C-alpha positions, 0 to 999 in steps of 0.5 A: 130155805136157808140155814139160820142160827137162833138163840134158845133159852130153856128158862128156870121153869123147864130146867127139869125137862132139858133132856126131853126138850133136847130130844124134841130139838133133834126130832125137829132137825135143829142142831145144837151148835153151842150150849152152856148152863148159866145163871144170868146176871141182871145186866144180861137179862136187861140186855136180852129183853131190852125191847120190853123195857118200860112194859109192865112185865119187864121187871118180873120177867128179868127177875124170873130169868135171873132167879135160877140157872138157865140153859143157853143154846145156839140152834142151827138149821133150815129156817131155824128161827121160825121152826123153833118159834113154832116148836115153842108155841104161843107165849101163853102156855095155856094157849100153846098148841098141842105138842109144843114145848110150852103146852107140854112143859109150861102147864103150871105157869103162874105168869106169862113170862114163865113160859119154858123157853125163849127164842129169837124172833128175827135174824137180827135179834138172833145175832144180837142175842147169840153175841150177848151170850156166846163168843164165836170160839164157843160155837161149832163150825162145820 
């Protein structure tokens, strides 16, 4: 196992549950090494979701993530990327496994992009996404 960092975003539909989500992160031994609340710009959202550009859900996803403030975190821990993705659960909150963030906090989702959280899917994307939102000076160093 290796120590990794991953980007975590608590989306607008779960901002009411920040405390409960942070408690779950701590239970999973995912250390929050940077955090800030931001209202994402359209440009930031388009850069974040650039891999989905041209897909039917791209525009509504960008509109949703920029509709209200979000909470951005850099998480650190052993195999943090896979572990956080497992904790988030399936993209569709209705299909997310019991005990996952999306199952617990995304029950009222109207659309698949209203799914509580975003997490990086690879080490390369994690670094890209972290660099998109955080300056190195904002991230805790051991």
